[in-house]
N, C-alpha and C positions, 0 to 999 in steps of 0.2 A: 600302840608299840609296846612291845617287851620290858624289863627293865635295864635299869644301867650297867649293869653284869654284862662281860663282854665276854666275847668267844675266844677259847686259846685254841688261836688256830697257828702251826708251825710252819706251813709251807703258804708260797706263793698263790693267788688265787688260778683258779682252775676253770679255763676257760671252753664251753659246749656251744658250739653252733649250732641250730636245727634248719634248716633251709628247707623249701618247699613250695608248692603253688598254692592255690588258693583248696581249701578243703583237703589236703593233702594230711591230716591228719600232726600238725607241727605244734599245736598248740596241748594237742593231747600227748605227746611225747615229752614236750617239756615239763609236764607238769608232773608225768610219770616220771621222769630222769629228778626229779626234784624231791621226791615224797622221800626218799633218806633224811632230808635233812631236817637236825630238830629244832633248827630259826629258821624260816624260808619269809624273805621278803618277797613279795609278786611288785614288780614295777610295770606299771602301765602308762604307755605312751599316747592312748586311743584319749579321743575325746568327743562326748553325747550330743554330737551337734545336729543328730535328726535322729528318728524315731526307732529309724530302722538301726542305726550305731545302739540307741541305748538297750534294746532288745537283746541284741549282739555282747554287749557287753553283761547286762546281768546275766544271759544264759552262762558267761564265761566264770563269771560270780559265781553261779552255784555250785560247779564243778569243780572248784578249789576247794581246799580243806579250811576247816571253819578257823584253824589256828594259823596259818597265815596272816600275815600283814602285807598289808596293799599300800602302797603307792603310786598316786597320781600325776606324773610330771608328763609334758607333752611336748618341751623345750630341753631345761635345763638337766641333763640328766646326771652330769659332772656332781653339780653345786649341792644337788637336791639329795643322792646318794653321799655323799661323800662324809657328813656327820653322821650317817647311820650305820656304817659299814662295818660298823666294828662289833654291832650289837648281833649278828647275823651268820650264820654259816652258810647261807645258800640261797643266792638272787636269783630271779626268772625276769629277765626283760621280754614282755612281750607288746608291742616288736619292734623292730628296724625298722620296718619299711613303712611304718605312721611316723614313728619320728624321723625319719628322712623328709616327709615327705612336710611335716612340720616344718623344719626347718628350711626346707626346700621354699617353704610360701614366708617364709618370717622373712627370707635373704631374697627374695623376689627381684629387687631393686638392686641385688650386688650382682656386681659384673661377673664376678669370676666365685660363683655360689659352689661349686663342686670344692672348691680347694677351701674354703671356710667349713664346710660341712664334714668331709675328712679330716681338717684339724679337729673336729668336734669329737670326730668317732676316735680318732687318736688322743685326744684326752681322756675319753670311755675307757678307751686300751689302757694306757699307763694306769690308770687307776684300780682296773682290774688285778692288772699286774704287780701291785703293790698291795695289796687286799687278801688279806686269808678268804677261804671259802671257794664253794662253787658258783660260777656265773653261768648260767644256762639262757644263751642270747637267742630268740627264735628273728625270722627276717623271709619274703618272699622272694622268690624267681618268679623276677617279672619279666625276663630277654629274650623268651619263647615264643611269646606269641607272636602277635601282630603288631608291626611299627605302628606305635600312637601317633595319632592323627595332628596334634598341637604340638609346638615345638616345646611348651613347659612338659609336656608328657614323653616326649624323647628326651630331653634333658634330664628327667624324674629317672627314665628308665639305666640311661648312663650312669647318675651318680651311684643308684642301689648297685647296680652293678659293682661298680667299682667298691662300695662299702664293704660290699659281702666279700669279695675277694680281698679286700684288707685286715678283714674281720675273721676267716677263713684261714689267710696266715699265718696269724696269731694265735688262730684256736689248738688247746691241746686233742680235738674230738670235734669232728665237721659229720652231720650226717643229712644226708638229701630224704626228703619226706617223698614216698610214691605212693598213693592209694591206699595212706596208712600205713607202709613198710619201709623201714630205713635202709638207706645205701649210705654202708662206712667211706665216706669221702678222702680219710685219709690212706686207709687202707688202701685203696683204689689207687691215689695219688702213686705211691708207692711202687707201682709197678706189679705185677706178676712176680715170685719166685725165678732165681736162674733155674733153665731147664736140667732137670738134674739128670749126669752122663750112665748111660746104660752099660752095663758090662757084660761083654760074651760071651762064649761059654769059652774058657780056658783063661778069664778074668780078663782080659783084654778090653780097651774101652771105647765102645760104639763112641 
């Protein structure tokens, strides 16, 4: 971890959402967006529960700059980040997908897990809004495939979809990754600019 000096930040946190499917280039893009930061905290929500996940985590670590700090926290993000927030100017959270899965499994017996999870996400967004620096959040788009066979799988798909909507609504920038290329969702959401009226010969408007 860096020393106790704080970053001089004079603006609220900027929020960037990077969304996409598996192997769409989400993490690579998020890391590229963070490389201008002087003090970067990478927040990892994955847990190395099997050999395949251990290999994926190790591969991600190799690709990150050595001077970045890493915080591994699968559940209590706001509580873990809050005391460290003033030490950094850039935060990469990779990813919301696994965090929501961890929360859903932790609260599996709760009758309204979605409300609990959305409250946790809102708490994180409020922290981001109160913290200076740039926050880059990575998440998966899981609603475009087949309908999950299990009730838990369907609940997860629905909850993550609502989490993504909530984060996107609060984000300053939002990108959808497709085959390594980024679509600017905020620009698309604003819609096309009004059609320009053409002038006919003689100066009349068409």
